N, C-alpha and C positions, 0 to 999 in steps of 0.2 A: 680573149686576144690575145695577150700574152705568153700562153702556152705557146697556141700560134706559131709566134715569131719566131718561139724558143724553136721548134721545129725547121722549119725557114733557115734559120740561123745555120743549124747544123747540116741542115742540107747542102747550103751555100758553102757551109765552110769547105765540105768533102770536097764539091763538087771543081775546087781551085783549088785547092793541095794533092790531091788525088783522095781514092778512098779512103777517107775518119782517122785521116791520118794526123787533124791538128783535133780534131773530136773527141774519138777516144782514145788518147797517149795509152802505147803500154805499160800495165803494171796497175792503172789506175782503174780502181771502180765504177762503172759506168750509174749515175746515182738513175732511182724505175721512173722519174718525173722526168727525165733525158726519153726516157724510150716513150713515156707516151704520149710528149708532145706530136708525136707520129706515129704509133702502135696505141691510138684512144681508145680504145674497144677491149683488144687486149690488156690495156693497163685498169683499164675499168673492173674488167672481173680479176683482174689478181690481187687490187686493191680490196674487192670483196671476200679473200678467201684467207685462209688460215695460214696460210705461210707469209704473209703481209702481216701476221699480228704478231708473228711465233714470239716477236722479243717484247713488244710492246701490251700484253695479254696482260691488264691485273694480277688476271689467276696463276698464270707463269711464276712474272715478279713477285710474289707473296713464296710461292715453293723455291724458287733460284733462293733468292735473301737465304729462306730456311733451307736448304742445302750448304747455303757459302757456312750457316752460322753452325748449325751440325757435325758437316763432314769434311765442312775447310775447303779454303778458295782451289788448291785443286783439283780436288773432286767436281766442287757448283760448275767449274771453267767445259768440263768435259762436255755439260752443258748448253753451251755456245756454243760447238760443233754446230751444233742443229740448229738452236735459235738465232743462233746471229753468224751463220755460218762464215762473213765479211770479214771476220777479224782475223782468222789465217791469210788473208791480205792487207790493211791495211793495222795489225796487229794493235787494234782500238782495244784494248782489255780494260778500258776503264770507263767505256761504252759513251764515249765521247763527240761521234761522230754521224753523219745524219745516215752514211750508208748503211754504218751498225744496225740504226733503230727499222732499217728497212726487213728487216728479216731476211725470210729464201726471196732473196728480191730480181729481178731483170738478172741481172748479173751474173748471178750466183750460180742460177739457172745453163743459161747461153753460154756463161765459158769457161764452163768445169767438163774436161777430156779426157777424163778416169774417176772409178772407185775402186780404193780401198779397204776390202771386208777386212785385210788381217791383222788392223790398227784396232787399238780400244781404247777411246771410239774410233770409227769408221775415219777415212779420211778423204774427201773430196779433192782430188785437181783438178785446179782452177788456172788458168790460163785470160786473165782480165786484159785488155786494150781494143784494140780495133776490129779484132775478130769475133763476130757474134755466132754461138753454134746452135743449129737443131735437126731436125726429121728428115728434111728438104732434099731435096735432092739439087732442086733445078731455083732455087730460090735464090735473089738477085735486092739489093738493095744501090740507093745512089748512096746513102749520108754515111755506111760503113763495110768494111769485108763482111763474109757471111760463108761458113764450110758445113756441108753436111758429113755430119755427125751420128755415125752407128751404135754409140750407145745411149742418144737419143731417142732410139728408139726401140728401147729394149725398157725389160724392168730394172737394171742394175743401175738407170741411173735415179732413182727415186728410191734404191739399197742406203746410203749414204747413211740416209737419216732413219730408215725407218727398218734398222736392225740395228742391236744391241746386245753386247753379251761385257758382263761387266769380268775385270780384272782376276775373279777366282774362277772364270766360266758359266754363269748362270743364266741363262739368255732372258734378258728381261724385255724385250720387242725382238718380235720373231715376222713382221709381217713378209719379211719379201724370201725368208727359209719357206713359212707358211705354203707362201707361193708357189713356189718352191716345187714342192711335192701335190699343188694343182694340177688339177686336169685343164686349168685356163691352160696352167705355163708350160703342159706338154704338148698344147692345141696350136701355141704360137700365140696365147694371146694375152698381153703385157698390164700394164697395171692404167696405162692411159687408157689403153680402151674403154675402161669403169668408170675412168680419173677423169676423165682427158679429155669424152667424144666431142665431134665435130657442133660447130655451130653455126649461124645468121650471122656474122658480124661482119668490118673489114679488117682483112689485113692491117692496114696502111688509112689512117686519114684520107680520106677522097679531097678535101681542100690539098692531101699534099700532091698524093697520086692517085691516080684512078687502078685499079686495080679487078679485074674481070671478077675472077672468081670473089664471092662474099661469103668464106664459111674457114673455121679456124679455128683451132685445138678450143673449151674448156678453157680456160684459166684460173677459177674459183676454185678448180680441182674438192669439189665435195667427199668428204669422207665420213668418218664412223660419228661425227655429230650430226650431221644430212639425213631428214628427216625420207627424202626419198632413196640416198644408198639402202639406208636402214630398210624401207620398205620392199625394196630389188631382190635385197640379199636372204631374207629369210622366207618359205614358203609356210602353213600353217593350214593341218586337215584336222577336223573336228567328227568323235562320233561316241555318238550315247547307246546306252545296253542298259535297260529298265530290269533287276532281275527280284523280285519283293519287293526287300524293302531296302534293298541299292539302288542306287541310279551309278552306275560307270561312265566315265568320257577318257576317251583318249581321244590326247590331242599327239600329230605329228609335229614335226620340225624338222624342214629342207636347206640344207644350206646348198640354193638354190642356183645367187647370185652371185657372190662373194668369190672370188679365189684366195682366200683369205680365212680361215677361223673369227667366227659371231664370238662376241666383240675380237676385233684386234687390236694392236697398239698395246701403249702405255697397259703397264697390269694397272687392275682398282677399275677397269671397265666394266659394266653389269650388263646382260639383258637379263627382263625377269620374263619371264610364262608367271601369270596369273589369271586363275579357273576360281570364280566364282558363280557360285549358287543359291539364288533365294526360292524358298517352294509357297505357296500357296496357304501353308499352314507355321507362316510366320518360322522359318528357321533359312537364317544365313549361310549360308559355309565360303572358303576362300584358302585354297593353298596356294602355294608357289610351288617354280624351281629357278634358280639361278645360274645361268653360266657365266664362265669367270676366269680368268685364270689370279689364284692369289698366292701375293708372295709372303717370305714369313721371314721375320730377321732374325737378325742373333741368337733372341731370346725366345724363338722360336713361335711366336706372338706375331700373329695379319699385322701387316705392314700397312696403315688406316688414313697416313697421307700419300701427295703421288712422290716427294720429295726423298719421304725411305724407299726408293725405289733402288736407290744407289747408294746404300751404304752398305759400308762390307758386311758379310757374316749372311746377307738374304740369299736365302735358298724358296725355287718353287716349292709352297705346301700344299697347290693341288692344281689342276687343270681342269673344267669339266668343257669348257667352249666348243659350241659346233666348227667339224673341222667342215674343207671347202669341199663340196660335195656330200658333205654327210648328212641319214637319216638317222634324228632320233623320234625312238617314242615313247611318250612319256604317259601313264593311268593314272587315273586318278578317282578315287570312293569314295560318295557320301552318300549317308543314313538317309533317306525320304520314303516317309508313309506307302503305298503305294497306291495310294486314294489326294495322293495332293501331283500337282502341275510345277514340275522345277527348270524355274525357266535360269540357262544358265550363258556365260559371258566368260571368254578366255581375251586377251588381252597380253599384247608382248610391250615392253618396257625397254628403252635403252635409258642407263645412271653413272655417272661420272662427278665422282666427291672428287678432286685432284687435291682440297683441303681437307678432305674429312668430314667434312658436315658439310651443312647447309649456302655457305659465302660457296660463291661459284662450280653449284652446283648444276648436271645438264639433266635434266628429266624429259623424255619425250617419247608419249605411247603410238607405235607406231604400225602397231594391230589391232581391231578388234573387229570381234565373229559375235554371236549372237547365237542360239539355238532355246527352241522349247520341249518336254521333254512332257509328253503328255500323261497319264496313270496308263496303263494297259489299256489297249482292247480302246480306249479312243485317238490311236495315235500318236503323232508326234515330228516336230519337224524344226 
């Protein structure tokens, strides 16, 4: 009940002195729990998002401390422009305030007025205070002022934290530019169309205000670590052929569902295609193909940990990712006696090892298909 009364207090203050004059003072960030007192469903979704944990993630904090130790404070502080964007407003470089630890909070997104991609790192222009901005033209509120924002209908609102080139010009994170070259962009399909789909929920807590529509944008914003997003992104096809003692497996991969490369985001994320064969005469085979963007340090060696991606001298060593709309065919040949039956398994895995080892590792098997190849004359399926 305490949270509901906070929402009621905000509404009462706003009603008595004019829209948001007391509750949302100019220049001060609004805590997300204050937003959640009225927008309970949206706040609950946001709390489950990576945005909400962008700063207090144990994996990020370890990588941040590594970057600060090896690259210096000035370089590591660039990480905070996206992981703790509140600092641009509250100047909390010591990370002491609650609004800082909320990461990419409600007020960060809904106070944004522009994104400057010419800056390094890109700069978010934030105008915090009584006006909350969003993509709905006819929105209204009794608790604060609202304004329609064209920016919030476009992918540019995401670009400030999903596009980064270092001071030497090496493109490190290129999700936005990948999208700009995609059919999705050319067709007017923004990031929000995939990552903030409409879902059934209350815009405002019904205890505070009854709203006829019960649909909002999904504020969990699932991304690269999401099983559902990965499954939607890549299509998989398999063909097999027997010729004498050779079993040929043709695997087709199509980036059918992502408006950017797969995987995207931080270099070091990998999609692994694993093709396994077991035969009735006891043979076991496995071959893999890896799709990733690999950075190399000034010494020419691949960067093993996320913190190293921002060091001086970093360059792209290779990029085998599957671009938006791309079709990729992979061929595998296994030596299988003509009289043996072969059981074929094709899997797609997603892996990210931000700390270079098992700590913090993400491993998701997001597709798995099986085939049986019978000896010639007996058929196969």
